C-alpha positions as CSV (number, residue, x, y, z in Angstrom):
1,M,-27.8,17.8,-14.3
2,R,-25.0,20.1,-13.0
3,W,-27.2,22.9,-11.1
4,D,-26.3,24.8,-7.7
5,P,-29.4,24.4,-5.1
6,R,-28.8,27.5,-4.0
7,D,-29.1,29.8,-7.3
8,P,-32.2,29.6,-9.5
9,S,-30.9,32.0,-11.7
10,G,-27.6,30.6,-12.9
11,R,-27.2,31.4,-16.2
12,R,-24.6,28.6,-16.8
13,A,-26.2,25.3,-14.9
14,D,-28.3,23.6,-16.7
15,I,-32.4,23.7,-16.9
16,F,-34.9,21.4,-16.1
17,V,-38.5,21.7,-17.4
18,L,-41.3,19.3,-16.7
19,S,-44.0,18.9,-19.5
20,K,-46.0,16.3,-17.8
21,G,-46.6,19.4,-15.4
22,H,-49.2,17.1,-13.6
23,A,-46.3,15.1,-12.2
24,A,-45.2,18.8,-9.9
25,P,-45.7,17.0,-6.7
26,I,-42.5,14.8,-7.6
27,L,-40.8,18.1,-8.7
28,W,-41.8,20.3,-5.5
29,A,-40.8,17.2,-3.5
30,A,-37.1,16.7,-5.1
31,L,-36.3,20.3,-4.6
32,H,-37.4,20.8,-1.2
33,E,-35.1,17.3,-1.0
34,A,-32.3,19.1,-2.4
35,G,-32.6,22.1,-0.7
36,A,-33.4,24.5,-3.3
37,I,-37.0,25.5,-1.9
38,E,-37.5,25.4,1.7
39,D,-41.8,25.2,0.7
40,D,-43.5,22.3,2.5
41,P,-44.2,19.8,-0.5
42,M,-47.7,19.4,2.3
43,T,-48.8,22.3,1.5
44,L,-49.1,21.3,-2.3
45,R,-52.2,22.9,-3.8
46,R,-53.2,25.1,-0.5
47,F,-54.2,28.7,-1.0
48,D,-51.8,29.7,0.5
49,S,-49.1,27.9,-1.1
50,R,-46.5,28.8,-4.4
51,L,-46.5,24.8,-4.5
52,E,-49.5,24.4,-7.1
53,G,-50.9,21.3,-9.0
54,H,-48.2,22.0,-12.4
55,P,-45.2,23.8,-12.0
56,T,-45.4,27.6,-12.3
57,P,-42.6,30.4,-11.6
58,L,-44.4,31.4,-8.6
59,V,-41.1,28.7,-7.8
60,P,-38.1,30.6,-9.0
61,W,-36.7,27.0,-10.4
62,V,-39.4,27.0,-12.8
63,R,-38.9,28.9,-16.4
64,V,-42.1,27.9,-18.0
65,A,-45.5,26.9,-16.5
66,T,-46.6,23.4,-18.5
67,G,-50.5,23.2,-17.7
68,S,-51.0,21.9,-21.2
69,L,-49.7,18.4,-22.5
70,G,-47.9,18.9,-25.7
71,Q,-45.9,22.7,-24.7
72,G,-43.1,21.7,-23.0
73,L,-40.7,20.5,-25.9
74,S,-41.3,23.6,-27.3
75,A,-40.1,25.5,-24.8
76,A,-37.2,24.1,-23.9
77,A,-36.6,23.7,-27.3
78,G,-36.2,27.3,-27.3
79,M,-34.5,27.6,-24.5
80,A,-31.8,25.6,-25.8
81,W,-31.9,27.9,-28.8
82,A,-31.5,31.0,-27.0
83,R,-28.5,29.4,-25.0
84,K,-26.9,28.0,-28.1
85,L,-27.1,31.4,-29.7
86,D,-25.5,33.2,-26.4
87,G,-22.7,30.3,-26.3
88,E,-24.2,29.9,-23.1
89,P,-22.7,26.3,-21.9
90,G,-26.2,24.5,-19.8
91,R,-28.0,21.9,-21.1
92,V,-32.0,22.1,-21.1
93,Y,-33.7,18.9,-20.1
94,V,-36.8,18.0,-20.2
95,L,-39.8,15.1,-19.3
96,L,-42.4,14.4,-21.6
97,G,-45.5,12.0,-20.4
98,D,-46.2,9.1,-23.3
99,G,-49.7,10.3,-23.9
100,E,-48.3,14.2,-24.4
101,V,-46.3,12.8,-27.2
102,A,-49.6,12.6,-29.6
103,E,-49.6,16.2,-30.1
104,G,-48.5,17.5,-33.0
105,S,-47.0,20.7,-31.0
106,V,-44.0,17.6,-29.6
107,W,-42.7,16.5,-33.3
108,E,-42.9,20.2,-34.7
109,A,-40.2,21.1,-31.7
110,A,-38.5,17.8,-31.8
111,E,-37.9,18.8,-35.9
112,F,-37.0,22.5,-34.8
113,A,-34.7,21.5,-32.5
114,S,-33.2,19.1,-35.3
115,C,-32.7,21.7,-37.6
116,N,-31.2,24.0,-35.2
117,G,-28.6,21.6,-34.3
118,L,-29.6,21.8,-30.3
119,A,-27.1,19.2,-29.3
120,N,-27.7,21.2,-25.6
121,L,-31.5,19.6,-25.2
122,C,-32.3,16.8,-24.0
123,A,-35.8,14.7,-24.0
124,V,-37.3,11.7,-22.1
125,I,-40.0,10.5,-22.9
126,D,-41.6,8.7,-20.1
127,L,-43.4,5.7,-21.6
128,N,-45.8,4.4,-18.8
129,R,-49.0,3.3,-21.0
130,L,-51.0,5.5,-19.2
131,G,-53.1,8.6,-20.5
132,Q,-56.0,10.1,-18.8
133,S,-58.5,7.6,-19.5
134,G,-57.1,4.8,-20.6
135,P,-53.7,3.3,-22.4
136,T,-52.1,5.8,-25.0
137,M,-51.6,4.8,-28.5
138,H,-48.3,3.0,-28.5
139,Q,-48.6,1.9,-24.7
140,H,-45.3,0.3,-24.3
141,H,-43.6,0.3,-28.2
142,A,-40.6,2.2,-27.2
143,E,-39.1,1.4,-30.8
144,V,-42.2,3.5,-32.2
145,Y,-41.5,6.7,-30.2
146,E,-37.0,6.2,-30.7
147,R,-38.1,6.0,-34.2
148,R,-40.2,8.6,-34.7
149,L,-37.0,11.0,-32.7
150,Q,-34.4,9.6,-35.2
151,A,-37.0,10.3,-38.0
152,F,-36.3,13.6,-37.0
153,G,-32.7,13.9,-36.5
154,W,-32.5,13.1,-33.1
155,D,-29.8,10.6,-31.5
156,T,-31.8,8.2,-28.8
157,A,-31.4,5.7,-26.2
158,V,-34.2,3.3,-25.4
159,V,-33.8,2.4,-21.3
160,D,-35.4,0.5,-18.8
161,G,-36.6,3.3,-16.7
162,H,-36.4,1.6,-13.7
163,D,-32.2,0.4,-14.5
164,L,-30.5,3.6,-12.6
165,A,-26.8,1.7,-14.7
166,A,-28.6,2.2,-17.7
167,L,-30.1,5.5,-17.4
168,Q,-27.1,7.3,-16.1
169,E,-25.5,5.2,-19.4
170,A,-28.0,7.5,-21.5
171,F,-27.5,10.6,-19.8
172,A,-23.7,10.0,-20.4
173,R,-25.0,9.8,-24.4
174,A,-26.5,12.5,-23.9
175,R,-23.9,15.1,-22.8
176,R,-21.7,13.6,-25.7
177,A,-24.1,13.9,-28.6
178,S,-23.6,16.0,-31.2
179,R,-27.5,16.2,-32.4
180,P,-31.0,16.7,-29.7
181,F,-30.9,13.6,-28.0
182,G,-34.2,11.6,-26.8
183,I,-34.3,9.0,-23.9
184,V,-37.1,6.5,-24.5
185,A,-37.8,5.3,-20.6
186,S,-40.2,2.6,-20.6
187,R,-40.8,-0.3,-17.5
């Protein structure tokens, strides 16, 4: 992503949406490590802390609260569309969990992104096979998610989420894409 850790307002910077909001602790740790926030990640969920269990706009780097699963892609698509309409160069990245991808709103947002030519949108599906109370519907079958994104008109890449070189290549492809881009990252 292209961003300046000193400037959360950066209209020309890339935006990150953590759709799988329950992963907020890693977001807070990464923002802290990058120098974007001074909040101590160990204050997570304390009454006097801005670092809640899900991302909230109390932290200026968070553009949308993502407590309910399945809403992040819709919000990210709206941000990408606004940037496109305004002629702003920044891209929007959204990280989804494979459990939330069972939500219909995710696929409505995927269709919206394709119909509006949002080439500035990149969605990453973290395919870890874990739902709240058991395995996800399609488990480690990355090709199912890839085919669904392609059916909605997205360019895609399936990568081993632990292979940094493969991830870097997928993100490079996303930057060159002329359509929304989806990365399915499995183990």
